[in-house]
C-alpha positions in Angstrom: -43.4 -57.1 -94.4 -46.5 -58.5 -92.7 -49.0 -60.5 -94.7 -52.3 -61.3 -93.0 -53.8 -64.7 -93.7 -57.1 -65.0 -92.0 -56.4 -65.0 -88.2 -52.7 -65.7 -88.8 -49.9 -63.5 -90.2 -46.7 -64.1 -92.0 -43.6 -62.0 -91.2 -40.6 -61.8 -93.5 -37.7 -59.8 -92.2 -34.0 -60.3 -91.3 -32.8 -61.5 -88.0 -32.0 -58.3 -86.1 -29.4 -57.7 -83.5 -29.6 -54.2 -81.9 -26.5 -53.1 -83.9 -27.9 -54.5 -87.2 -31.2 -52.7 -86.6 -29.4 -49.5 -85.8 -27.4 -49.6 -89.0 -30.4 -50.2 -91.2 -32.8 -47.8 -89.4 -30.9 -44.7 -88.3 -32.2 -42.9 -85.2 -33.2 -39.2 -85.4 -31.1 -36.8 -83.4 -33.4 -35.3 -80.8 -32.8 -32.4 -78.5 -33.7 -33.3 -75.0 -34.9 -30.3 -72.9 -32.7 -29.2 -70.1 -33.8 -27.7 -66.8 -33.1 -24.2 -68.3 -35.4 -25.0 -71.2 -38.2 -26.0 -68.9 -37.6 -22.9 -66.8 -37.8 -20.6 -69.9 -41.2 -22.2 -70.8 -42.5 -21.7 -67.2 -41.3 -18.0 -67.1 -42.6 -17.1 -70.5 -45.9 -15.3 -70.8 -48.5 -14.9 -73.4 -52.2 -13.9 -73.6 -53.2 -17.5 -74.2 -51.1 -18.8 -71.3 -52.4 -16.1 -68.9 -56.0 -17.0 -69.9 -55.2 -20.7 -69.3 -53.7 -20.0 -65.9 -56.7 -17.8 -64.9 -59.2 -20.5 -65.9 -57.2 -23.2 -64.0 -57.1 -21.0 -60.8 -60.8 -20.3 -61.1 -62.6 -23.3 -62.5 -65.9 -21.7 -61.9 -65.2 -19.5 -65.0 -65.2 -22.6 -67.1 -68.5 -24.3 -66.0 -70.7 -21.5 -64.8 -71.1 -19.8 -68.2 -72.2 -23.2 -69.6 -74.7 -23.8 -66.7 -78.0 -25.3 -68.1 -80.6 -23.5 -65.9 -83.6 -25.4 -67.1 -82.1 -28.8 -66.9 -79.9 -28.4 -63.8 -81.3 -25.7 -61.4 -84.1 -27.7 -59.9 -81.9 -30.7 -59.3 -79.3 -28.5 -57.7 -81.8 -26.9 -55.4 -83.2 -30.2 -54.1 -79.7 -31.5 -53.7 -78.4 -28.4 -52.0 -81.2 -28.4 -49.4 -80.8 -32.1 -48.7 -77.0 -31.8 -48.4 -77.2 -28.7 -46.3 -79.4 -30.5 -43.7 -77.0 -33.4 -43.5 -74.0 -30.9 -43.3 -75.6 -29.2 -40.3 -76.0 -32.5 -38.4 -72.6 -33.8 -39.3 -71.0 -30.5 -38.3 -72.5 -30.8 -34.9 -71.7 -34.5 -34.5 -68.1 -34.3 -35.8 -67.4 -31.4 -33.4 -67.7 -33.9 -30.6 -64.8 -35.8 -32.2 -62.7 -32.6 -32.1 -63.7 -32.1 -28.4 -65.0 -28.5 -29.1 -68.5 -27.2 -28.6 -70.9 -28.4 -31.3 -71.7 -25.0 -32.7 -68.1 -24.7 -34.0 -68.8 -27.6 -36.3 -71.2 -25.3 -38.3 -68.3 -23.0 -39.1 -66.4 -26.0 -40.5 -69.5 -26.9 -42.6 -69.9 -23.3 -44.0 -66.6 -21.6 -44.9 -64.9 -24.4 -46.9 -67.9 -24.7 -49.2 -67.7 -21.0 -50.1 -64.1 -21.2 -51.1 -64.5 -24.6 -53.0 -67.4 -23.2 -55.0 -65.0 -20.8 -56.7 -61.7 -22.8 -56.8 -62.7 -26.5 -56.8 -62.6 -28.7 -59.9 -65.1 -31.4 -58.8 -68.8 -30.7 -59.3 -70.2 -33.3 -57.0 -68.2 -33.6 -53.7 -69.5 -31.9 -50.6 -66.7 -30.2 -48.8 -66.8 -30.0 -45.0 -66.1 -32.0 -41.8 -64.9 -35.5 -42.2 -64.8 -37.9 -39.3 -61.2 -39.2 -39.8 -59.8 -35.6 -39.9 -62.0 -34.7 -36.9 -60.5 -37.5 -35.0 -56.9 -36.5 -36.0 -57.6 -32.9 -35.0 -59.2 -34.0 -31.8 -56.2 -36.1 -30.9 -54.0 -33.0 -31.2 -56.4 -30.9 -29.2 -56.4 -33.4 -26.4 -52.6 -33.7 -26.4 -52.0 -30.0 -26.3 -54.7 -29.1 -23.8 -52.9 -27.9 -20.6 -52.5 -30.6 -17.9 -53.9 -28.1 -15.4 -57.2 -28.3 -17.1 -57.4 -32.1 -17.2 -60.3 -32.3 -14.9 -62.2 -29.7 -16.8 -61.4 -31.6 -20.0 -62.8 -34.8 -18.6 -66.0 -33.0 -17.7 -66.3 -31.4 -21.0 -65.9 -34.8 -22.7 -69.0 -36.0 -20.9 -71.2 -32.9 -20.5 -69.4 -30.1 -22.4 -68.9 -27.9 -19.4 -69.2 -24.2 -19.7 -65.6 -23.7 -18.7 -65.0 -21.0 -21.3 -61.2 -20.9 -20.9 -60.7 -24.6 -21.6 -63.1 -24.4 -24.6 -61.4 -21.3 -26.0 -58.0 -23.0 -25.8 -59.3 -26.1 -27.5 -60.9 -24.1 -30.3 -57.6 -22.2 -30.7 -55.6 -25.5 -31.0 -58.1 -26.9 -33.6 -58.2 -23.7 -35.6 -54.4 -23.4 -35.6 -53.9 -27.0 -36.7 -56.5 -26.4 -39.4 -54.7 -23.2 -40.7 -51.3 -24.9 -40.7 -52.7 -28.0 -42.6 -54.3 -25.5 -45.1 -51.0 -23.7 -45.6 -49.3 -27.1 -46.3 -51.9 -28.0 -48.8 -51.7 -24.6 -50.5 -47.9 -24.8 -50.8 -48.1 -28.3 -52.2 -50.6 -27.0 -54.8 -48.6 -24.0 -55.8 -45.4 -26.1 -56.1 -47.4 -28.6 -58.2 -46.6 -31.6 -56.0 -50.1 -33.0 -55.9 -48.5 -36.3 -57.1 -47.7 -37.1 -53.4 -51.2 -38.7 -53.2 -49.9 -41.6 -55.4 -48.0 -42.9 -52.3 -51.4 -43.5 -50.6 -52.7 -46.5 -52.5 -56.4 -47.5 -52.5 -55.7 -50.3 -50.1 -53.9 -48.0 -47.7 -56.7 -45.4 -47.7 -59.3 -48.2 -47.3 -57.6 -49.7 -44.4 -56.9 -46.3 -42.8 -60.5 -45.1 -43.1 -61.8 -48.4 -41.7 -59.4 -48.1 -38.7 -60.5 -44.5 -38.3 -64.2 -45.6 -38.3 -63.3 -47.9 -35.4 -61.7 -45.0 -33.6 -64.8 -42.9 -34.1 -67.0 -45.7 -32.9 -65.0 -46.1 -29.7 -64.8 -42.3 -29.1 -68.6 -42.0 -29.4 -69.2 -44.6 -26.7 -68.7 -42.1 -23.9 -71.4 -39.8 -25.4 -73.8 -42.7 -26.0 -73.3 -44.0 -22.4 -72.6 -40.5 -20.8 -69.4 -41.6 -19.1 -66.4 -39.6 -17.9 -63.6 -41.0 -19.9 -60.0 -39.6 -19.7 -58.6 -38.6 -23.1 -55.7 -40.6 -24.5 -53.6 -39.8 -27.6 -50.5 -42.1 -27.2 -50.2 -45.5 -28.8 -52.6 -48.1 -27.6 -55.0 -45.3 -26.6 -58.0 -47.1 -28.1 -57.5 -50.0 -25.7 -57.2 -47.5 -22.8 -60.4 -45.8 -23.7 -62.2 -49.2 -24.0 -60.8 -50.1 -20.6 -62.2 -46.9 -19.1 -65.6 -47.5 -20.7 -66.0 -51.0 -19.4 -64.7 -50.3 -15.9 -67.4 -47.6 -15.6 -70.2 -49.4 -17.5 -72.4 -49.5 -14.4 -72.6 -45.6 -14.4 -74.3 -45.7 -17.9 -77.1 -43.2 -18.4 -79.9 -45.5 -19.5 -81.9 -42.7 -21.2 -78.9 -41.8 -23.4 -78.2 -45.5 -24.2 -81.8 -46.2 -25.1 -82.1 -43.1 -27.2 -78.9 -43.7 -29.1 -79.7 -47.4 -29.8 -83.2 -46.4 -31.2 -81.6 -43.8 -33.4 -78.9 -46.2 -34.6 -81.5 -48.9 -35.4 -83.8 -46.6 -37.3 -81.0 -44.9 -39.2 -79.5 -48.2 -40.3 -82.8 -49.6 -41.5 -83.8 -46.5 -43.4 -80.3 -46.2 -45.0 -80.6 -49.8 -46.1 -84.0 -49.0 -47.7 -82.5 -46.0 -49.4 -79.7 -48.1 -50.8 -81.9 -51.0 -51.9 -84.6 -48.8 -53.5 -82.5 -45.9 -54.7 -83.7 -46.5 -58.3 -87.3 -46.1 -57.3 -87.1 -43.3 -54.7 -87.0 -39.8 -56.2 -84.8 -38.7 -53.4 -83.3 -40.6 -50.5 -85.3 -40.4 -47.3 -83.7 -37.7 -45.1 -83.6 -39.9 -42.0 -81.0 -37.9 -40.2 -83.2 -34.8 -40.4 -86.3 -36.6 -39.4 -84.7 -38.3 -36.4 -83.1 -35.0 -35.3 -86.4 -33.2 -35.3 -88.2 -36.0 -33.4 -85.3 -36.4 -30.9 -85.1 -32.6 -30.3 -88.9 -32.4 -29.8 -89.0 -35.3 -27.4 -86.1 -34.1 -25.4 -87.5 -30.6 -25.1 -91.1 -31.8 -24.4 -90.2 -34.3 -21.7 -87.4 -32.2 -20.3 -84.8 -35.0 -20.6 -82.0 -32.8 -19.4 -83.5 -32.3 -15.9 -85.5 -35.5 -15.6 -82.9 -38.0 -16.8 -79.7 -35.9 -16.5 -78.8 -36.4 -20.1 -76.1 -34.3 -21.8 -77.5 -31.9 -24.4 -76.0 -29.6 -27.0 -76.6 -26.6 -24.8 -76.1 -23.0 -25.8 -75.6 -22.4 -29.6 -73.6 -19.4 -30.5 -75.5 -17.1 -33.0 -73.6 -15.5 -35.8 -69.9 -15.7 -36.5 -66.8 -15.3 -34.3 -64.1 -12.7 -35.1 -61.1 -14.1 -37.0 -58.2 -15.4 -34.9 -54.4 -15.2 -35.2 -52.7 -18.6 -35.1 -50.7 -19.3 -32.0 -47.0 -19.6 -33.0 -46.2 -22.0 -30.1 -49.0 -24.4 -31.2 -47.8 -24.1 -34.8 -44.3 -25.3 -33.8 -45.7 -28.3 -31.9 -48.2 -29.5 -34.5 -46.2 -29.4 -37.8 -46.1 -33.2 -38.1 -49.7 -33.6 -37.2 -50.7 -30.9 -39.6 -48.8 -32.6 -42.5 -50.6 -35.8 -41.8 -54.0 -34.1 -41.7 -53.2 -32.2 -45.0 -52.2 -35.4 -46.8 -55.2 -37.5 -45.5 -57.7 -34.7 -46.2 -56.4 -34.3 -49.8 -56.2 -38.0 -50.5 -59.8 -38.7 -49.4 -61.2 -35.7 -51.2 -59.3 -36.5 -54.4 -60.2 -40.1 -54.3 -64.0 -39.3 -54.0 -63.7 -36.6 -56.7 -62.0 -39.0 -59.1 -64.9 -41.5 -58.8 -67.4 -38.8 -59.7 -65.2 -37.4 -62.5 -65.0 -40.8 -64.1 -68.7 -41.4 -63.7 -69.7 -38.1 -65.2 -66.8 -37.6 -67.6 -65.2 -34.3 -66.6 -61.6 -33.6 -65.7 -60.2 -32.8 -62.2 -56.9 -31.2 -61.4 -55.1 -32.6 -58.3 -52.9 -29.5 -57.8 -55.9 -27.2 -58.1 -57.7 -29.4 -55.6 -54.8 -28.8 -53.2 -55.1 -25.1 -53.6 -58.9 -25.1 -53.1 -58.7 -27.4 -50.0 -55.8 -25.4 -48.6 -57.6 -22.0 -48.9 -60.8 -23.7 -47.6 -59.0 -24.8 -44.4 -57.1 -21.5 -44.0 -60.4 -19.5 -44.1 -62.3 -22.1 -42.0 -59.6 -22.2 -39.4 -59.4 -18.4 -39.3 -63.0 -18.3 -38.3 -62.6 -21.0 -35.6 -63.6 -24.0 -37.7 -61.7 -27.3 -37.9 -60.1 -29.3 -40.8 -62.3 -30.2 -43.7 -62.2 -32.6 -46.6 -65.3 -34.4 -47.9 -67.5 -36.9 -46.1 -68.3 -39.9 -48.3 -71.9 -40.1 -47.1 -72.5 -36.3 -47.5 -71.1 -36.4 -51.1 -73.2 -39.4 -51.8 -76.3 -37.4 -50.7 -75.3 -34.5 -53.0 -74.9 -36.7 -56.0 -77.8 -39.1 -55.4 -80.3 -36.3 -54.9 -79.5 -34.9 -58.4 -76.7 -32.5 -57.8 -75.1 -31.4 -61.1 -72.7 -28.7 -60.0 -71.3 -26.9 -57.0 -74.5 -24.7 -57.1 -75.8 -27.5 -54.9 -72.8 -27.0 -52.6 -73.4 -23.2 -52.3 -77.1 -23.8 -51.5 -76.1 -26.3 -48.8 -73.9 -23.5 -47.3 -76.9 -21.3 -47.3 -78.8 -23.9 -45.2 -75.9 -24.0 -42.8 -75.8 -20.2 -42.7 -79.5 -20.0 -41.8 -78.9 -22.4 -38.8 -75.9 -20.3 -37.7 -77.8 -17.0 -37.8 -81.3 -17.9 -36.8 -82.3 -21.5 -36.1 -79.4 -22.8 -34.0 -81.2 -22.3 -30.7 -83.8 -24.9 -31.8 -81.1 -27.6 -31.5 -80.1 -26.7 -27.9 -82.3 -29.5 -26.3 -80.8 -32.1 -28.6 -79.0 -34.9 -26.8 -75.4 -35.5 -27.5 -76.0 -39.2 -27.6 -78.3 -38.5 -30.7 -75.4 -36.7 -32.4 -73.1 -39.6 -31.6 -75.6 -42.1 -32.9 -76.0 -40.0 -36.1 -72.3 -39.9 -36.5 -72.1 -43.7 -36.2 -74.9 -44.1 -38.6 -72.7 -42.5 -41.3 -69.9 -45.0 -40.6 -71.6 -48.0 -42.1 -69.9 -47.6 -45.5 -66.5 -47.2 -43.9 -66.9 -50.2 -41.5 -68.2 -52.3 -44.4 -64.7 -52.0 -46.0 -63.7 -55.0 -44.0 -65.1 -57.0 -46.9 -62.2 -55.5 -49.0 -59.8 -58.1 -47.4 -61.3 -61.1 -49.2 -61.4 -59.3 -52.5 -57.9 -58.0 -52.2 -56.6 -61.4 -51.2 -57.9 -62.9 -54.4 -56.5 -60.1 -56.5 -53.1 -59.2 -54.9 -51.8 -60.6 -51.6 -49.4 -57.6 -51.2 -52.3 -55.1 -51.4 -54.2 -57.2 -48.9 -51.2 -57.2 -46.6 -51.0 -53.4 -46.9 -54.7 -53.1 -45.9 -54.3 -55.4 -42.9 -51.1 -53.8 -41.6 -52.5 -50.2 -42.2 -55.6 -51.2 -40.2 -53.4 -52.6 -37.4 -51.0 -49.7 -37.3 -53.8 -47.1 -37.2 -55.6 -49.0 -34.4 -52.6 -49.7 -32.3 -50.4 -46.6 -32.9 -53.2 -44.1 -33.4 -54.1 -42.2 -36.6 -51.0 -40.0 -36.9 -48.3 -42.5 -36.2 -50.4 -45.2 -37.9 -50.5 -43.3 -41.1 -46.7 -42.8 -41.1 -46.0 -46.4 -40.3 -48.5 -47.5 -43.0 -46.8 -45.4 -45.7 -43.4 -46.8 -44.7 -44.7 -50.4 -44.8 -46.3 -49.8 -48.2 -43.0 -48.6 -49.6 -41.3 -51.6 -48.0 -43.7 -53.9 -49.9 -42.6 -52.2 -53.1 -39.0 -53.0 -52.2 -39.9 -56.6 -51.5 -41.7 -56.9 -54.9 -38.6 -55.7 -56.8 -36.0 -57.3 -54.5 -37.5 -60.7 -54.9 -39.0 -60.8 -58.4 -40.5 -64.0 -59.8 -37.9 -64.8 -62.4 -38.9 -67.4 -64.9 -37.4 -69.7 -67.5 -39.0 -69.3 -70.9 -39.6 -71.8 -73.7 -41.2 -71.9 -77.1 -45.0 -72.3 -77.3 -46.5 -74.3 -80.1 -43.3 -74.2 -82.2 -43.9 -70.5 -82.9 -42.2 -67.2 -82.1 -44.0 -66.9 -78.8 -42.1 -67.6 -75.5 -43.7 -68.2 -72.2 -43.0 -69.8 -68.8 -42.1 -73.4 -69.6 -44.1 -74.6 -66.5 -47.4 -73.1 -67.7 -48.1 -74.9 -71.0 -48.0 -78.5 -72.1 -46.7 -78.0 -75.6 -43.4 -76.3 -74.7 -40.2 -76.6 -76.6 -36.9 -75.5 -75.1 -34.2 -75.2 -77.8 -31.3 -77.6 -77.1 -28.4 -76.0 -75.5 -30.2 -72.7 -75.1 -31.6 -71.3 -71.8 -34.0 -68.3 -71.9 -34.2 -66.4 -68.6 -36.6 -63.6 -67.8 -36.2 -61.0 -65.1 -39.5 -59.1 -64.5 -38.2 -56.2 -62.4 -35.6 -53.5 -62.3 -32.1 -54.7 -61.4 -30.4 -52.6 -58.7 -28.0 -52.9 -55.8 -30.5 -54.7 -53.5 -31.5 -57.5 -55.8 -28.5 -58.1 -58.0 -27.4 -61.0 -55.8 -30.9 -62.5 -55.8 -30.9 -62.1 -59.6 -27.6 -64.0 -59.9 -28.8 -66.8 -57.6 -32.0 -67.2 -59.6 -30.0 -67.3 -62.8 -27.7 -70.0 -61.4 -30.7 -72.0 -60.3 -32.3 -71.7 -63.8 -29.2 -72.9 -65.7 -28.4 -75.6 -63.1 -24.7 -74.7 -62.4 -22.5 -71.9 -61.0 -20.4 -70.5 -63.8 -17.7 -69.2 -61.4 -17.3 -72.6 -59.8 -16.9 -74.3 -63.2 -14.5 -71.6 -64.3 -12.3 -72.2 -61.3 -12.4 -75.9 -61.8 -11.4 -75.5 -65.4 -8.5 -73.2 -64.6 -7.4 -75.6 -61.9 -7.6 -78.5 -64.3 -5.7 -76.5 -66.9 -2.8 -76.0 -64.4 -2.6 -79.8 -64.1 -2.8 -80.4 -67.8 0.1 -77.9 -68.4 2.2 -79.8 -65.9 1.5 -83.1 -67.6 2.2 -81.6 -71.0 5.5 -80.1 -69.9 6.6 -83.5 -68.5 5.6 -85.1 -71.9 3.0 -87.3 -70.2 0.1 -86.3 -72.4 -0.7 -87.7 -75.8 -3.5 -86.4 -78.2 -5.5 -89.3 -79.7 -8.8 -89.3 -81.7 -10.5 -90.3 -78.5 -9.1 -87.3 -76.6 -6.2 -86.7 -74.2 -4.5 -89.7 -72.7 -1.9 -89.7 -69.9 1.0 -92.0 -70.7 2.1 -92.4 -67.0 -0.2 -93.8 -64.4 2.0 -92.8 -61.4 1.7 -89.1 -61.8 0.4 -87.4 -58.7 -0.4 -83.7 -58.2 -0.8 -82.0 -54.8 -4.2 -80.6 -54.2 -3.2 -78.1 -51.6 -5.4 -75.3 -50.3 -5.3 -72.2 -52.6 -4.3 -68.8 -51.4 -6.1 -65.5 -52.4 -3.7 -64.8 -55.3 -4.3 -68.3 -56.8 -8.1 -67.8 -56.4 -7.8 -64.6 -58.4 -5.9 -66.4 -61.1 -8.6 -69.1 -61.3 -11.2 -66.4 -61.9 -9.5 -65.1 -65.0 -10.4 -66.2 -68.6 -9.2 -69.6 -69.7 -6.1 -69.3 -71.9 -5.0 -72.4 -73.8 -2.9 -70.6 -76.5 0.3 -72.1 -75.1 -1.0 -75.7 -75.6 -0.5 -77.5 -78.9 -4.1 -78.8 -78.7 -7.6 -77.7 -77.9 -9.3 -79.0 -74.8 -12.9 -80.3 -75.0 -14.1 -79.6 -71.5 -17.2 -81.8 -72.0 -15.1 -84.8 -72.8 -13.4 -87.2 -70.4 -10.1 -85.7 -69.1 -7.0 -87.8 -68.1 -6.4 -89.2 -64.6 -8.3 -87.7 -61.8 -9.0 -84.3 -63.4 -12.7 -83.8 -62.8 -14.5 -80.9 -64.4 -18.4 -80.6 -64.5 -19.7 -80.9 -68.0 -21.8 -77.9 -69.4 -24.3 -78.8 -72.0 -25.4 -75.1 -72.3 -23.9 -73.1 -75.1 -26.1 -70.0 -75.2 -27.9 -68.0 -72.6 -30.6 -65.5 -73.4 -31.6 -62.8 -70.8 -35.0 -61.3 -71.4 -34.7 -57.7 -70.1 -37.9 -56.4 -71.6 -39.3 -55.8 -68.1 -36.1 -54.3 -66.7 -36.9 -50.6 -66.4 -33.5 -49.4 -65.0 -30.1 -50.6 -63.9 -28.0 -48.7 -61.3 -24.2 -48.5 -61.2 -23.8 -51.0 -58.4 -25.8 -53.7 -60.1 -24.1 -52.8 -63.4 -20.8 -54.1 -62.0 -22.5 -57.2 -60.7 -24.2 -57.9 -64.0 -21.0 -57.5 -65.9 -19.3 -60.0 -63.6 -22.1 -62.5 -64.2 -21.8 -62.1 -68.0 -18.1 -62.5 -67.9 -18.3 -65.7 -65.8 -20.6 -67.3 -68.4 -18.6 -66.1 -71.4 -15.3 -67.4 -69.8 -16.8 -71.0 -69.8 -17.8 -70.7 -73.5 -21.5 -69.9 -72.9 -22.6 -67.1 -75.3 -24.8 -64.5 -73.6 -27.5 -62.5 -75.3 -29.7 -59.7 -73.9 -33.1 -59.1 -75.6 -35.9 -56.6 -75.2 -33.8 -53.7 -73.8 -34.7 -50.2 -75.0 -32.1 -47.9 -76.6 -31.8 -45.7 -73.4 -30.8 -48.8 -71.5 -28.0 -49.7 -74.0 -26.8 -46.1 -74.2 -26.5 -45.9 -70.4 -24.4 -49.1 -70.4 -22.2 -47.5 -73.1 -21.8 -44.3 -71.1 -20.8 -46.3 -68.0 -18.1 -48.2 -70.0 -19.9 -51.5 -69.6 -18.5 -53.0 -72.8 -15.0 -54.4 -73.3 -13.2 -57.2 -75.2 -15.3 -59.8 -73.4 -18.7 -58.2 -73.0 -19.4 -56.6 -76.4 -22.3 -54.5 -77.5 -23.2 -57.1 -80.1 -25.0 -59.2 -77.5 -28.2 -57.2 -77.8 -31.1 -58.4 -79.9 -34.6 -57.0 -80.5 -36.6 -60.1 -79.6 -36.1 -63.5 -78.1 -36.8 -65.1 -81.5 -34.2 -63.0 -83.2 -31.6 -64.2 -80.7 -32.7 -67.9 -81.0 -32.5 -67.8 -84.8 -29.1 -66.1 -84.6 -27.8 -68.8 -82.3 -29.0 -71.6 -84.6 -27.6 -70.0 -87.7 -24.3 -69.5 -85.8 -24.2 -73.2 -84.6 -25.6 -74.9 -87.7 -24.6 -72.8 -90.7 -21.2 -72.2 -89.4 -20.3 -75.9 -90.3 -22.4 -76.0 -93.4 -21.0 -77.3 -96.7 -20.8 -73.9 -98.3 -17.3 -72.4 -98.7 -16.4 -69.1 -97.1 -17.2 -67.1 -100.3 -20.6 -68.7 -100.7 -21.4 -68.0 -97.0 -20.6 -64.3 -97.5 -22.8 -64.1 -100.5 -25.6 -66.1 -98.9 -28.3 -63.9 -97.4 -30.8 -65.7 -95.2 -34.4 -64.5 -95.3 -36.8 -66.3 -93.0 -40.6 -66.4 -93.1 -42.2 -67.3 -89.8 -45.9 -68.0 -89.3 -47.8 -68.9 -86.2 -48.0 -72.6 -87.2 -44.3 -72.9 -86.6 -43.2 -72.8 -90.2 -39.7 -71.2 -90.7 -38.4 -71.4 -94.2 -35.4 -70.0 -95.9 -36.6 -68.7 -99.3 -33.4 -69.5 -101.1 -32.6 -72.9 -99.7 -35.8 -74.1 -98.3 -35.3 -77.8 -98.8 -31.8 -78.0 -97.5 -32.3 -76.2 -94.2 -36.0 -76.6 -93.4 -35.4 -79.7 -91.2 -32.7 -77.9 -89.3 -35.1 -75.2 -88.2 -38.3 -77.1 -88.0 -38.3 -76.8 -84.2 -39.2 -73.1 -84.4 
C-alpha cells in the first residue's frame, strides 16, 4: 500500500525475499516463441501482410498520395533546382577524387536519385556523390590500375590525359566496386541486418569523416597547384603525398593557385553569411553556381588553358554510356574495400536521415534504406557511375531551401539530366582547380568537427578517445584499414568499460530507504556489520577476477585467507584439546600449559585444499568465537562484518565461467560466517543460476531479495529479533509489518514502542 502525503509517501508492505515474493505473487506461465514459431510467422501470408510488405518496399506509395500540391510543390521546385545545381558541381568535383574523368560524376549524381525516389524512406536527404566514399573508391582505383600505366596515371592526375585505355580501366574499377558495394547493401537489407550500423557510433563517424576531410584536402592540393603527384594507397600515404607536394612546390601553376584561393575565400565568406542570416534569407545564396559561371566565363574569355597552361575539365561526354558487366577479377580483389564502402555509405546516409526524421517527425526504416542505397549503387555502377550516399552540404541545401519530399530530389535529377544531355559542353573550359576549391568549400562542416573533441571530453572520455583514435587510424592507415582499426578499437573500449567497472560501496542516505555511494553525500549511514557492494556491469569470464578484487578491497579483508587461518588455528586447537591443555572459562579459551609448541611447517597442496573447506567444529565440546582472543600464539584476524549485500541490479548477464568464480567467492564469505545476500536480480537471472545448478547446501536460493532495503531489514530482524524476549511460540505468531517514510521513520505497527529504537537508524 502506498499513501501519498504531500511530496512524501508512506509504504507499508512485508520485507520480501525473492522466494517470499514468489510465493505470494505467482508468476504466469508464458509460452516463449521458438525459432520455428518465428519462422511460421515469417512464412505466413495474408492480404494485410502483403499490403504492408508492398508499402514497405515502395515507400512512395505511402507519401505520394498524401502530397499537398498547393503547400509543398513550389518549395520542392525551388529546392530541386538549387540542389540540382549543387549536385552537378559536386559530381564533377568528386570525380576528381575517384581519379576518373569529371563527366562520370554526373552519372553518379543522376541514377541513384531516381532509384531513391521510389524506394527511400527519407524525404530530405539528397542522394549522390559523397567525398568520403569518393576517396575510398579512388584509393581502390589507384591500387588496381595496372603498373604499366603508372606514367599515364600520373599525367591523368594532373591534367586528365586523353589516354582512353587508362581512363576506361579506371572507370571499370570504380563501377565494379560500386556495384559490389551495392550488392552488399542490398543483401544486408534483404536479410534485415541494418542493425550493423549500431557498431559505428557517432564519435567514430565524426572522427572518420573529419579524417576523410583531411584526406580530401590533401588530395586536392595537386589540382589546386597543378602538380604531378604519384598516387599512394598504402598506410602513411597521406604523408607521402604531402612530401611529393612540398618537394615540387616550385613547379606550382600560379594561375591555378590564385584562382583556387579566390574561389575558396569567396565560398567561405558567402557560406558564413548564409549560415548567419539563414533566418532572413529566403533561400541560401547559390555561391557555388555563381562562382562556377564566373570562373568558366573568365577561363574561356581569357583562354586560360593556352595562356597559363591551366588544367581544364576538357571534353564532356554527351548522353549516357551503355551499361557494363562487372569484371570478375576486380570483384575478387575488392570484396573487403566494397564492404567498407557499403558500411560507411549506409552509416552516413542513415545518420543524416535520422536527423531530419526527428526534426520533421516521420519514420525511417534502416533495412529499407539499405535496399534503396544498394539498388541505387547497382544501377549507378552499371551506368559507369561511382559509389553514392549523401553529402551533408547537399542535403542541407535541399532541406534549407524548403524541400518537403523527394519531389525535390527528382527535380534535382532533372537538372543533372539537362547538363548531361545538353549543357555539359559549357563546362569544358572550367579549371580543375576551381572544382577542387569548390570541393574544399564543402568540407568546412566536416573539418569543424574538430570542436567535437572538447565537447566529448566533458561528456565521456571513452567517446573522446574513440574520436581521437579513429582520426589517427584513418589518417595514418588510410580510410579502408583505418575504418577497420577504428571499429576494433571501439569494441575494445566496450570491453574495457565492462572489464574494469566502477564498483562502489553503498550506504544509507538521510536515514531513508535510499542507498547511494557513501563517498558522495555527507549524511551517509552505513549499517553496523553490513557492507553493501554494487557492481554496475555484467559479470563474465574477463572481469570476474577484477570483481573479486574490488569486493575484497571494499570489505577490507580476503575471506579465503581468513578461512585458511581459521582452519589452521582449528587444527592447533584440536591438538590442545586432545592433550587436555584447553579449558573453557567465561572469558574464553585458556591454555593450561605454557610450554606447548606446535610446528609451523610449510603446507603441501593437500593440506591447502583442506584449509579451504568449511570450518567444522562439531567434534569440539565448545564453540569458538573467532573474534575473541585465542590461546597462545594462535593469531586469526578478526572480522567485524556479519552480512554482505551484493547489488546486482545493473548486472545484465552472467556467463558460465564467471558463475563458478562467483560461487567460489560466496562460499568463501559464507564459510567465515558472513551472510551473503544478492539484491536487484531479475527472475531470468535467478532461473539461469538454478538451471546451471548454482545452489547447494552452502549457497542457497534464499539469498535473493527484491531491494537493498529488504535485505537490510531482514538482516536486522535476524540479528536483533532472534534474541528478543519473546518465546518461540510468540515469535512464530508475531508478524512484523513496517511502515517506512522518507524521513527515516520505520515503525512496527504491533510493537512500535518496544522496537522503534532498534530500527531508528533506517
